[in-house]
All heavy atoms as TSV, in Angstrom:
chain	resi	resn	atom	element	x	y	z
A	1	MET	N	N	39.999	316.971	198.507
A	1	MET	CA	C	38.723	317.511	198.486
A	1	MET	C	C	38.517	318.447	199.626
A	1	MET	O	O	37.821	319.504	199.456
A	1	MET	CB	C	37.637	316.388	198.519
A	1	MET	CG	C	36.296	316.856	198.421
A	1	MET	SD	S	35.951	317.475	196.790
A	1	MET	CE	C	34.373	318.020	196.962
A	2	MET	N	N	38.825	318.214	200.818
A	2	MET	CA	C	38.649	318.970	202.057
A	2	MET	C	C	39.381	320.317	201.847
A	2	MET	O	O	38.965	321.378	202.298
A	2	MET	CB	C	39.077	318.270	203.218
A	2	MET	CG	C	38.810	319.039	204.462
A	2	MET	SD	S	36.840	319.109	204.662
A	2	MET	CE	C	36.748	319.433	206.345
A	3	PHE	N	N	40.677	320.203	201.316
A	3	PHE	CA	C	41.363	321.405	201.197
A	3	PHE	C	C	40.708	322.526	200.122
A	3	PHE	O	O	40.719	323.557	200.431
A	3	PHE	CB	C	42.821	321.070	200.472
A	3	PHE	CG	C	43.711	322.240	200.167
A	3	PHE	CD1	C	44.295	322.992	201.241
A	3	PHE	CD2	C	43.898	322.732	198.979
A	3	PHE	CE1	C	45.011	324.182	200.876
A	3	PHE	CE2	C	44.666	323.760	198.612
A	3	PHE	CZ	C	45.264	324.480	199.612
A	4	PHE	N	N	40.181	321.926	199.085
A	4	PHE	CA	C	39.440	322.703	198.211
A	4	PHE	C	C	38.318	323.328	198.827
A	4	PHE	O	O	37.993	324.605	198.602
A	4	PHE	CB	C	38.900	321.850	196.936
A	4	PHE	CG	C	38.219	322.583	195.973
A	4	PHE	CD1	C	38.863	323.617	195.073
A	4	PHE	CD2	C	36.833	322.513	195.844
A	4	PHE	CE1	C	38.211	324.322	194.204
A	4	PHE	CE2	C	36.169	323.337	194.912
A	4	PHE	CZ	C	36.798	324.160	194.070
A	5	ILE	N	N	37.456	322.776	199.652
A	5	ILE	CA	C	36.432	323.337	200.386
A	5	ILE	C	C	36.874	324.353	201.317
A	5	ILE	O	O	36.236	325.486	201.355
A	5	ILE	CB	C	35.621	322.205	201.161
A	5	ILE	CG1	C	34.933	321.318	200.129
A	5	ILE	CG2	C	34.573	322.828	202.039
A	5	ILE	CD1	C	34.301	320.039	200.736
A	6	LEU	N	N	37.969	324.112	201.985
A	6	LEU	CA	C	38.446	325.177	202.944
A	6	LEU	C	C	38.886	326.330	202.231
A	6	LEU	O	O	38.653	327.533	202.574
A	6	LEU	CB	C	39.676	324.576	203.816
A	6	LEU	CG	C	39.208	323.658	204.802
A	6	LEU	CD1	C	40.544	323.117	205.486
A	6	LEU	CD2	C	38.357	324.294	205.890
A	7	LEU	N	N	39.548	326.177	201.008
A	7	LEU	CA	C	40.073	327.238	200.236
A	7	LEU	C	C	38.941	328.042	199.715
A	7	LEU	O	O	38.904	329.339	199.805
A	7	LEU	CB	C	40.775	326.732	199.044
A	7	LEU	CG	C	41.493	327.669	198.088
A	7	LEU	CD1	C	42.660	328.450	198.758
A	7	LEU	CD2	C	41.893	327.058	196.768
A	8	VAL	N	N	37.778	327.554	199.334
A	8	VAL	CA	C	36.710	328.193	198.723
A	8	VAL	C	C	35.929	328.937	199.700
A	8	VAL	O	O	35.621	330.173	199.604
A	8	VAL	CB	C	35.707	327.340	197.976
A	8	VAL	CG1	C	34.390	327.941	197.556
A	8	VAL	CG2	C	36.388	326.721	196.761
A	9	PHE	N	N	35.803	328.388	200.838
A	9	PHE	CA	C	34.960	329.032	201.940
A	9	PHE	C	C	35.696	330.017	202.990
A	9	PHE	O	O	35.135	330.777	203.685
A	9	PHE	CB	C	34.057	327.935	202.765
A	9	PHE	CG	C	33.024	327.492	201.865
A	9	PHE	CD1	C	33.089	326.067	201.292
A	9	PHE	CD2	C	31.982	328.075	201.560
A	9	PHE	CE1	C	32.011	325.625	200.590
A	9	PHE	CE2	C	30.803	327.688	200.762
A	9	PHE	CZ	C	30.947	326.416	200.358
A	10	TYR	N	N	36.951	329.845	202.947
A	10	TYR	CA	C	37.731	330.615	203.989
A	10	TYR	C	C	38.848	331.544	203.374
A	10	TYR	O	O	38.872	332.682	203.522
A	10	TYR	CB	C	38.377	329.729	204.991
A	10	TYR	CG	C	37.447	329.129	205.963
A	10	TYR	CD1	C	37.167	327.678	205.825
A	10	TYR	CD2	C	36.838	329.860	206.897
A	10	TYR	CE1	C	36.201	327.118	206.683
A	10	TYR	CE2	C	35.808	329.249	207.760
A	10	TYR	CZ	C	35.540	327.940	207.611
A	10	TYR	OH	O	34.629	327.325	208.405
A	11	ALA	N	N	39.593	330.920	202.421
A	11	ALA	CA	C	40.819	331.775	201.990
A	11	ALA	C	C	40.310	332.762	201.078
A	11	ALA	O	O	40.801	333.928	200.973
A	11	ALA	CB	C	41.832	330.676	201.359
A	12	ILE	N	N	39.662	332.365	199.984
A	12	ILE	CA	C	39.160	333.374	199.022
A	12	ILE	C	C	38.365	334.535	199.492
A	12	ILE	O	O	38.666	335.618	199.215
A	12	ILE	CB	C	38.305	332.602	197.786
A	12	ILE	CG1	C	39.324	331.679	197.145
A	12	ILE	CG2	C	37.770	333.543	196.897
A	12	ILE	CD1	C	38.764	330.778	196.118
A	13	PRO	N	N	37.389	334.317	200.460
A	13	PRO	CA	C	36.678	335.605	201.069
A	13	PRO	C	C	37.655	336.365	201.759
A	13	PRO	O	O	37.511	337.563	201.817
A	13	PRO	CB	C	35.624	334.924	201.881
A	13	PRO	CG	C	35.301	333.571	201.338
A	13	PRO	CD	C	36.618	333.051	200.769
A	14	VAL	N	N	38.536	335.872	202.533
A	14	VAL	CA	C	39.587	336.618	203.337
A	14	VAL	C	C	40.328	337.453	202.363
A	14	VAL	O	O	40.620	338.642	202.640
A	14	VAL	CB	C	40.400	335.613	204.211
A	14	VAL	CG1	C	41.587	336.311	204.883
A	14	VAL	CG2	C	39.589	335.073	205.379
A	15	LEU	N	N	40.817	336.848	201.265
A	15	LEU	CA	C	41.592	337.474	200.347
A	15	LEU	C	C	40.873	338.767	199.687
A	15	LEU	O	O	41.404	339.791	199.400
A	15	LEU	CB	C	42.172	336.680	199.236
A	15	LEU	CG	C	43.160	335.706	199.634
A	15	LEU	CD1	C	43.621	334.718	198.634
A	15	LEU	CD2	C	44.461	336.406	200.186
A	16	ILE	N	N	39.557	338.470	199.427
A	16	ILE	CA	C	38.633	339.526	198.809
A	16	ILE	C	C	38.573	340.715	199.820
A	16	ILE	O	O	38.720	341.852	199.413
A	16	ILE	CB	C	37.353	338.907	198.408
A	16	ILE	CG1	C	37.525	337.974	197.273
A	16	ILE	CG2	C	36.396	340.117	198.065
A	16	ILE	CD1	C	36.243	337.221	196.890
A	17	VAL	N	N	38.413	340.496	201.092
A	17	VAL	CA	C	38.285	341.411	202.156
A	17	VAL	C	C	39.518	342.288	202.303
A	17	VAL	O	O	39.526	343.442	202.245
A	17	VAL	CB	C	37.778	340.877	203.433
A	17	VAL	CG1	C	37.790	341.771	204.543
A	17	VAL	CG2	C	36.391	340.263	203.304
A	18	ILE	N	N	40.656	341.511	202.424
A	18	ILE	CA	C	41.868	342.172	202.540
A	18	ILE	C	C	42.336	342.993	201.380
A	18	ILE	O	O	42.706	344.108	201.487
A	18	ILE	CB	C	43.069	341.048	202.776
A	18	ILE	CG1	C	42.889	340.446	204.169
A	18	ILE	CG2	C	44.416	341.747	202.761
A	18	ILE	CD1	C	43.841	339.313	204.514
A	19	GLY	N	N	42.021	342.514	200.242
A	19	GLY	CA	C	42.235	343.287	198.910
A	19	GLY	C	C	41.417	344.503	198.886
A	19	GLY	O	O	41.850	345.535	198.514
A	20	ALA	N	N	40.146	344.461	199.305
A	20	ALA	CA	C	39.294	345.637	199.396
A	20	ALA	C	C	39.802	346.727	200.364
A	20	ALA	O	O	39.902	347.852	199.995
A	20	ALA	CB	C	37.884	345.199	199.749
A	21	LEU	N	N	40.153	346.180	201.538
A	21	LEU	CA	C	40.723	347.189	202.541
A	21	LEU	C	C	41.956	347.856	202.019
A	21	LEU	O	O	42.173	349.074	202.287
A	21	LEU	CB	C	40.945	346.493	203.926
A	21	LEU	CG	C	39.699	346.103	204.718
A	21	LEU	CD1	C	39.949	345.225	205.824
A	21	LEU	CD2	C	38.952	347.350	205.120
A	22	VAL	N	N	42.911	347.106	201.532
A	22	VAL	CA	C	44.129	347.665	201.039
A	22	VAL	C	C	43.878	348.619	199.944
A	22	VAL	O	O	44.485	349.732	199.934
A	22	VAL	CB	C	45.119	346.588	200.550
A	22	VAL	CG1	C	46.255	347.074	199.769
A	22	VAL	CG2	C	45.602	345.717	201.697
A	23	ASP	N	N	42.988	348.387	199.008
A	23	ASP	CA	C	42.673	349.294	197.978
A	23	ASP	C	C	41.955	350.536	198.500
A	23	ASP	O	O	42.299	351.690	197.948
A	23	ASP	CB	C	41.658	348.627	196.971
A	23	ASP	CG	C	41.591	349.452	195.623
A	23	ASP	OD1	O	42.597	349.627	194.948
A	23	ASP	OD2	O	40.482	349.839	195.445
A	24	ILE	N	N	41.209	350.405	199.418
A	24	ILE	CA	C	40.525	351.658	200.044
A	24	ILE	C	C	41.561	352.510	200.743
A	24	ILE	O	O	41.554	353.643	200.600
A	24	ILE	CB	C	39.399	351.154	201.135
A	24	ILE	CG1	C	38.276	350.448	200.482
A	24	ILE	CG2	C	38.991	352.291	201.918
A	24	ILE	CD1	C	37.359	349.756	201.425
A	25	LEU	N	N	42.403	351.876	201.533
A	25	LEU	CA	C	43.403	352.657	202.341
A	25	LEU	C	C	44.457	353.298	201.367
A	25	LEU	O	O	45.108	354.347	201.745
A	25	LEU	CB	C	43.971	351.795	203.339
A	25	LEU	CG	C	43.049	351.351	204.401
A	25	LEU	CD1	C	43.687	350.389	205.364
A	25	LEU	CD2	C	42.385	352.428	205.140
A	26	ARG	N	N	44.715	352.729	200.239
A	26	ARG	CA	C	45.772	353.260	199.351
A	26	ARG	C	C	45.274	354.454	198.486
A	26	ARG	O	O	46.109	355.059	197.934
A	26	ARG	CB	C	46.367	352.109	198.537
A	26	ARG	CG	C	47.222	351.155	199.212
A	26	ARG	CD	C	47.778	350.226	198.569
A	26	ARG	NE	N	48.963	350.865	197.684
A	26	ARG	CZ	C	49.465	350.354	196.749
A	26	ARG	NH1	N	49.119	349.188	196.174
A	26	ARG	NH2	N	50.524	350.992	196.094
A	27	ASN	N	N	44.063	354.638	198.432
A	27	ASN	CA	C	43.518	355.571	197.481
A	27	ASN	C	C	42.739	356.624	198.154
A	27	ASN	O	O	42.232	356.535	199.362
A	27	ASN	CB	C	42.557	354.946	196.491
A	27	ASN	CG	C	43.227	353.947	195.517
A	27	ASN	OD1	O	44.006	354.468	194.700
A	27	ASN	ND2	N	43.052	352.706	195.717
A	28	GLU	N	N	42.574	357.811	197.462
A	28	GLU	CA	C	41.807	358.921	198.031
A	28	GLU	C	C	40.418	358.880	197.403
A	28	GLU	O	O	40.132	358.434	196.229
A	28	GLU	CB	C	42.530	360.214	197.588
A	28	GLU	CG	C	43.885	360.354	198.183
A	28	GLU	CD	C	43.912	360.507	199.730
A	28	GLU	OE1	O	42.948	361.015	200.275
A	28	GLU	OE2	O	44.781	359.965	200.356
A	29	PHE	N	N	39.484	359.439	198.125
A	29	PHE	CA	C	38.067	359.504	197.675
A	29	PHE	C	C	37.588	360.864	197.610
A	29	PHE	O	O	38.071	361.672	198.384
A	29	PHE	CB	C	37.264	358.619	198.526
A	29	PHE	CG	C	37.459	357.178	198.402
A	29	PHE	CD1	C	38.564	356.525	199.015
A	29	PHE	CD2	C	36.681	356.352	197.742
A	29	PHE	CE1	C	38.800	355.201	198.817
A	29	PHE	CE2	C	36.800	354.930	197.521
A	29	PHE	CZ	C	37.881	354.467	198.141
A	30	ASP	N	N	36.504	361.166	196.858
A	30	ASP	CA	C	35.815	362.454	196.801
A	30	ASP	C	C	34.346	362.225	197.055
A	30	ASP	O	O	33.772	361.541	196.395
A	30	ASP	CB	C	35.998	363.065	195.485
A	30	ASP	CG	C	35.490	364.517	195.450
A	30	ASP	OD1	O	35.539	365.144	196.528
A	30	ASP	OD2	O	34.916	364.799	194.441
A	31	PRO	N	N	33.841	362.607	198.240
A	31	PRO	CA	C	34.423	363.384	199.250
A	31	PRO	C	C	35.257	362.419	200.210
A	31	PRO	O	O	35.193	361.260	200.079
A	31	PRO	CB	C	33.251	363.862	200.051
A	31	PRO	CG	C	32.146	362.907	199.841
A	31	PRO	CD	C	32.404	362.449	198.502
A	32	GLN	N	N	36.102	363.022	201.108
A	32	GLN	CA	C	37.035	362.240	201.834
A	32	GLN	C	C	36.330	361.228	202.831
A	32	GLN	O	O	36.896	360.232	203.225
A	32	GLN	CB	C	37.944	363.176	202.630
A	32	GLN	CG	C	39.013	362.571	203.520
A	32	GLN	CD	C	40.128	361.787	202.572
A	32	GLN	OE1	O	40.194	362.145	201.513
A	32	GLN	NE2	N	40.602	360.831	203.209
A	33	GLN	N	N	35.145	361.530	203.255
A	33	GLN	CA	C	34.386	360.732	204.248
A	33	GLN	C	C	34.002	359.317	203.591
A	33	GLN	O	O	33.771	358.461	204.316
A	33	GLN	CB	C	33.080	361.460	204.661
A	33	GLN	CG	C	33.313	362.619	205.538
A	33	GLN	CD	C	33.410	363.928	204.610
A	33	GLN	OE1	O	33.505	363.786	203.416
A	33	GLN	NE2	N	33.583	365.047	205.282
A	34	ASN	N	N	34.012	359.221	202.236
A	34	ASN	CA	C	33.642	357.987	201.586
A	34	ASN	C	C	34.776	356.886	202.004
A	34	ASN	O	O	34.356	355.741	202.055
A	34	ASN	CB	C	33.648	358.180	200.076
A	34	ASN	CG	C	32.373	358.754	199.681
A	34	ASN	OD1	O	31.513	359.106	200.504
A	34	ASN	ND2	N	32.213	358.926	198.334
A	35	LYS	N	N	35.971	357.270	202.278
A	35	LYS	CA	C	36.962	356.311	202.718
A	35	LYS	C	C	36.654	355.624	203.945
A	35	LYS	O	O	36.676	354.518	204.126
A	35	LYS	CB	C	38.373	356.949	202.754
A	35	LYS	CG	C	39.423	355.952	203.141
A	35	LYS	CD	C	40.736	356.689	203.383
A	35	LYS	CE	C	41.561	356.662	202.081
A	35	LYS	NZ	N	42.957	357.010	202.220
A	36	ILE	N	N	36.251	356.489	204.909
A	36	ILE	CA	C	35.820	356.029	206.282
A	36	ILE	C	C	34.604	355.104	206.147
A	36	ILE	O	O	34.568	354.004	206.776
A	36	ILE	CB	C	35.570	357.210	207.194
A	36	ILE	CG1	C	36.882	357.955	207.479
A	36	ILE	CG2	C	35.052	356.609	208.573
A	36	ILE	CD1	C	36.659	359.220	208.100
A	37	ILE	N	N	33.628	355.607	205.371
A	37	ILE	CA	C	32.434	354.785	205.157
A	37	ILE	C	C	32.707	353.507	204.520
A	37	ILE	O	O	32.171	352.374	205.030
A	37	ILE	CB	C	31.408	355.619	204.318
A	37	ILE	CG1	C	30.926	356.775	205.133
A	37	ILE	CG2	C	30.254	354.666	203.884
A	37	ILE	CD1	C	30.216	357.827	204.218
A	38	TRP	N	N	33.556	353.397	203.487
A	38	TRP	CA	C	33.804	352.051	202.829
A	38	TRP	C	C	34.652	351.134	203.834
A	38	TRP	O	O	34.380	349.964	203.776
A	38	TRP	CB	C	34.569	352.384	201.515
A	38	TRP	CG	C	33.702	352.599	200.494
A	38	TRP	CD1	C	33.592	353.753	199.744
A	38	TRP	CD2	C	32.581	351.797	199.912
A	38	TRP	NE1	N	32.549	353.677	198.790
A	38	TRP	CE2	C	32.025	352.537	198.894
A	38	TRP	CE3	C	32.254	350.507	200.200
A	38	TRP	CZ2	C	31.028	351.935	198.144
A	38	TRP	CZ3	C	31.171	350.017	199.508
A	38	TRP	CH2	C	30.575	350.693	198.548
A	39	VAL	N	N	35.562	351.746	204.592
A	39	VAL	CA	C	36.210	350.859	205.556
A	39	VAL	C	C	35.260	350.295	206.604
A	39	VAL	O	O	35.268	349.032	206.886
A	39	VAL	CB	C	37.292	351.643	206.297
A	39	VAL	CG1	C	37.875	350.944	207.372
A	39	VAL	CG2	C	38.382	352.006	205.360
A	40	LEU	N	N	34.288	351.066	207.107
A	40	LEU	CA	C	33.302	350.583	207.921
A	40	LEU	C	C	32.425	349.459	207.307
A	40	LEU	O	O	32.150	348.440	208.036
A	40	LEU	CB	C	32.540	351.719	208.547
A	40	LEU	CG	C	33.219	352.627	209.558
A	40	LEU	CD1	C	32.281	353.797	209.960
A	40	LEU	CD2	C	33.640	351.849	210.763
A	41	VAL	N	N	32.077	349.655	206.144
A	41	VAL	CA	C	31.116	348.709	205.494
A	41	VAL	C	C	31.885	347.446	205.336
A	41	VAL	O	O	31.296	346.382	205.471
A	41	VAL	CB	C	30.584	349.362	204.096
A	41	VAL	CG1	C	29.987	348.203	203.316
A	41	VAL	CG2	C	29.682	350.416	204.320
A	42	VAL	N	N	33.116	347.550	204.891
A	42	VAL	CA	C	33.869	346.278	204.618
A	42	VAL	C	C	34.168	345.470	206.011
A	42	VAL	O	O	34.181	344.306	205.906
A	42	VAL	CB	C	35.311	346.591	203.890
A	42	VAL	CG1	C	36.097	345.405	203.860
A	42	VAL	CG2	C	34.905	347.108	202.484
A	43	ILE	N	N	34.447	346.264	207.047
A	43	ILE	CA	C	34.699	345.651	208.311
A	43	ILE	C	C	33.357	345.062	208.950
A	43	ILE	O	O	33.373	343.984	209.482
A	43	ILE	CB	C	35.234	346.583	209.343
A	43	ILE	CG1	C	36.798	346.853	208.868
A	43	ILE	CG2	C	35.355	346.023	210.672
A	43	ILE	CD1	C	37.442	347.931	209.599
A	44	LEU	N	N	32.189	345.714	208.812
A	44	LEU	CA	C	31.030	345.248	209.409
A	44	LEU	C	C	30.325	344.281	208.531
A	44	LEU	O	O	29.601	343.340	209.135
A	44	LEU	CB	C	30.099	346.471	209.725
A	44	LEU	CG	C	30.700	347.527	210.717
A	44	LEU	CD1	C	29.606	348.737	210.787
A	44	LEU	CD2	C	30.723	346.916	212.057
A	45	LEU	N	N	30.438	344.347	207.354
A	45	LEU	CA	C	29.788	343.274	206.403
A	45	LEU	C	C	30.935	342.787	205.445
A	45	LEU	O	O	31.012	343.157	204.398
A	45	LEU	CB	C	28.774	343.841	205.554
A	45	LEU	CG	C	27.594	344.524	206.276
A	45	LEU	CD1	C	26.763	345.495	205.403
A	45	LEU	CD2	C	26.693	343.504	207.049
A	46	PRO	N	N	31.866	341.977	205.878
A	46	PRO	CA	C	33.099	341.646	205.227
A	46	PRO	C	C	32.847	341.131	203.804
A	46	PRO	O	O	33.297	341.840	202.806
A	46	PRO	CB	C	33.646	340.509	206.060
A	46	PRO	CG	C	33.115	340.548	207.389
A	46	PRO	CD	C	31.784	341.238	207.181
A	47	VAL	N	N	32.143	340.136	203.560
A	47	VAL	CA	C	32.116	339.658	202.121
A	47	VAL	C	C	31.231	340.505	201.324
A	47	VAL	O	O	31.687	340.897	200.168
A	47	VAL	CB	C	31.706	338.205	202.092
A	47	VAL	CG1	C	31.510	337.770	200.657
A	47	VAL	CG2	C	32.761	337.322	202.778
A	48	LEU	N	N	30.000	340.798	201.848
A	48	LEU	CA	C	29.075	341.619	201.029
A	48	LEU	C	C	29.658	343.035	200.872
A	48	LEU	O	O	29.596	343.671	199.765
A	48	LEU	CB	C	27.744	341.758	201.806
A	48	LEU	CG	C	26.723	342.536	201.046
A	48	LEU	CD1	C	26.270	342.058	199.683
A	48	LEU	CD2	C	25.460	342.672	201.848
A	49	GLY	N	N	30.284	343.656	201.889
A	49	GLY	CA	C	30.811	344.937	201.807
A	49	GLY	C	C	31.977	345.094	200.852
A	49	GLY	O	O	32.143	345.968	200.140
A	50	SER	N	N	32.724	343.971	200.682
A	50	SER	CA	C	33.869	343.900	199.797
A	50	SER	C	C	33.434	343.857	198.388
A	50	SER	O	O	33.881	344.519	197.439
A	50	SER	CB	C	34.793	342.783	200.096
A	50	SER	OG	O	35.415	342.871	201.291
A	51	ILE	N	N	32.390	343.064	198.113
A	51	ILE	CA	C	31.828	342.837	196.824
A	51	ILE	C	C	31.184	344.218	196.362
A	51	ILE	O	O	31.341	344.659	195.196
A	51	ILE	CB	C	30.898	341.716	196.834
A	51	ILE	CG1	C	31.603	340.474	196.933
A	51	ILE	CG2	C	30.001	341.790	195.467
A	51	ILE	CD1	C	30.705	339.138	197.078
A	52	LEU	N	N	30.447	344.845	197.268
A	52	LEU	CA	C	29.779	346.146	197.029
A	52	LEU	C	C	30.848	347.190	196.754
A	52	LEU	O	O	30.735	348.085	195.732
A	52	LEU	CB	C	29.036	346.568	198.152
A	52	LEU	CG	C	27.673	345.876	198.292
A	52	LEU	CD1	C	27.000	346.344	199.659
A	52	LEU	CD2	C	26.797	346.072	197.148
A	53	TYR	N	N	32.016	347.223	197.498
A	53	TYR	CA	C	33.069	348.072	197.241
A	53	TYR	C	C	33.734	347.910	195.741
A	53	TYR	O	O	33.965	348.806	195.006
A	53	TYR	CB	C	34.277	347.944	198.240
A	53	TYR	CG	C	35.483	348.799	197.800
A	53	TYR	CD1	C	35.478	350.192	197.847
A	53	TYR	CD2	C	36.571	348.188	197.230
A	53	TYR	CE1	C	36.442	350.920	197.463
A	53	TYR	CE2	C	37.697	348.923	196.856
A	53	TYR	CZ	C	37.536	350.378	196.907
A	53	TYR	OH	O	38.652	351.064	196.430
A	54	TRP	N	N	34.034	346.732	195.449
A	54	TRP	CA	C	34.563	346.371	194.116
A	54	TRP	C	C	33.595	346.771	193.004
A	54	TRP	O	O	34.144	347.136	191.891
A	54	TRP	CB	C	34.999	344.934	193.990
A	54	TRP	CG	C	36.135	344.565	194.739
A	54	TRP	CD1	C	36.012	343.669	195.857
A	54	TRP	CD2	C	37.442	344.984	194.715
A	54	TRP	NE1	N	37.345	343.627	196.502
A	54	TRP	CE2	C	38.204	344.363	195.716
A	54	TRP	CE3	C	38.103	345.850	193.796
A	54	TRP	CZ2	C	39.641	344.666	195.939
A	54	TRP	CZ3	C	39.436	346.043	194.015
A	54	TRP	CH2	C	40.204	345.525	195.097
A	55	ILE	N	N	32.207	346.652	193.161
A	55	ILE	CA	C	31.298	347.080	192.234
A	55	ILE	C	C	31.122	348.534	192.168
A	55	ILE	O	O	31.061	349.246	191.137
A	55	ILE	CB	C	29.991	346.310	192.372
A	55	ILE	CG1	C	30.285	344.701	192.168
A	55	ILE	CG2	C	28.824	346.769	191.458
A	55	ILE	CD1	C	29.143	343.858	192.436
A	56	ILE	N	N	30.768	349.233	193.345
A	56	ILE	CA	C	30.330	350.635	193.447
A	56	ILE	C	C	31.486	351.520	193.808
A	56	ILE	O	O	31.663	352.564	193.223
A	56	ILE	CB	C	29.277	350.683	194.466
A	56	ILE	CG1	C	28.045	349.794	193.977
A	56	ILE	CG2	C	28.797	352.160	194.556
A	56	ILE	CD1	C	26.860	349.661	194.973
A	57	GLY	N	N	32.237	351.082	194.866
A	57	GLY	CA	C	33.237	352.073	195.509
A	57	GLY	C	C	34.307	352.466	194.677
A	57	GLY	O	O	34.861	353.533	194.814
A	58	ARG	N	N	34.862	351.599	193.858
A	58	ARG	CA	C	36.005	351.980	193.067
A	58	ARG	C	C	35.706	353.095	192.096
A	58	ARG	O	O	36.763	353.855	191.828
A	58	ARG	CB	C	36.430	350.780	192.170
A	58	ARG	CG	C	37.089	349.608	193.102
A	58	ARG	CD	C	37.530	348.487	192.381
A	58	ARG	NE	N	38.482	348.864	191.276
A	58	ARG	CZ	C	39.724	348.667	191.260
A	58	ARG	NH1	N	40.299	348.049	192.333
A	58	ARG	NH2	N	40.564	348.968	190.298
A	59	SER	N	N	34.547	353.281	191.765
A	59	SER	CA	C	34.335	354.526	190.830
A	59	SER	C	C	34.272	355.801	191.587
A	59	SER	O	O	34.304	356.872	190.930
A	59	SER	CB	C	32.882	354.245	190.167
A	59	SER	OG	O	31.840	354.355	191.129
A	60	GLN	N	N	34.266	355.748	192.917
A	60	GLN	CA	C	34.277	356.996	193.736
A	60	GLN	C	C	35.722	357.509	194.043
A	60	GLN	O	O	35.894	358.591	194.633
A	60	GLN	CB	C	33.590	356.744	194.974
A	60	GLN	CG	C	32.115	356.409	194.868
A	60	GLN	CD	C	31.500	356.029	196.141
A	60	GLN	OE1	O	32.062	355.883	197.176
A	60	GLN	NE2	N	30.115	355.842	195.978
A	61	ARG	N	N	36.659	356.721	193.621
A	61	ARG	CA	C	38.140	357.196	193.876
A	61	ARG	C	C	38.536	358.303	193.000
A	61	ARG	O	O	37.938	358.484	191.915
A	61	ARG	CB	C	39.056	355.846	193.611
A	61	ARG	CG	C	38.832	354.730	194.461
A	61	ARG	CD	C	39.899	353.668	194.110
A	61	ARG	NE	N	39.833	353.360	192.751
A	61	ARG	CZ	C	40.649	352.442	192.206
A	61	ARG	NH1	N	41.574	351.925	192.896
A	61	ARG	NH2	N	40.592	352.220	190.840
A	62	ILE	N	N	39.421	359.070	193.446
A	62	ILE	CA	C	40.121	360.162	192.752
A	62	ILE	C	C	41.259	359.525	191.965
A	62	ILE	O	O	42.155	358.925	192.580
A	62	ILE	CB	C	40.632	361.285	193.607
A	62	ILE	CG1	C	39.414	361.853	194.395
A	62	ILE	CG2	C	41.358	362.295	192.833
A	62	ILE	CD1	C	39.821	362.800	195.454
A	63	SER	N	N	41.266	359.814	190.707
A	63	SER	CA	C	42.417	359.242	189.785
A	63	SER	C	C	43.669	360.141	190.218
A	63	SER	O	O	43.602	361.288	190.137
A	63	SER	CB	C	42.044	359.221	188.337
A	63	SER	OG	O	41.894	360.534	187.951
A	64	ARG	N	N	44.712	359.588	190.315
A	64	ARG	CA	C	46.001	360.229	190.716
A	64	ARG	C	C	46.649	360.786	189.485
A	64	ARG	O	O	47.398	361.761	189.549
A	64	ARG	CB	C	46.976	359.306	191.378
A	64	ARG	CG	C	46.486	358.838	192.721
A	64	ARG	CD	C	47.425	357.932	193.383
A	64	ARG	NE	N	46.965	357.398	194.583
A	64	ARG	CZ	C	47.683	356.549	195.418
A	64	ARG	NH1	N	48.814	356.084	194.961
A	64	ARG	NH2	N	47.189	356.200	196.460
A	65	TYR	N	N	46.523	360.236	188.353
A	65	TYR	CA	C	47.242	360.689	187.074
A	65	TYR	C	C	46.349	361.282	186.030
A	65	TYR	O	O	45.268	360.887	185.795
A	65	TYR	CB	C	48.058	359.473	186.505
A	65	TYR	CG	C	48.880	358.820	187.611
A	65	TYR	CD1	C	48.424	357.592	188.237
A	65	TYR	CD2	C	50.013	359.393	188.129
A	65	TYR	CE1	C	49.268	357.017	189.197
A	65	TYR	CE2	C	50.681	358.856	189.165
A	65	TYR	CZ	C	50.406	357.564	189.611
A	65	TYR	OH	O	51.088	356.967	190.688
């Protein structure tokens, strides 16, 4: 039971934040300043910033193909 609680409250949010940062850094944005803004938002407001990025920020990426 304790492992499940630790997983829900620590591991999953950390994975969401790391996933958002990796996605931000691997992609290009238009305008370019959006990349810096999203990195700062995710670092300063980790869980909320990551959720906002996954909902709003992904649409600001430049498609490569």
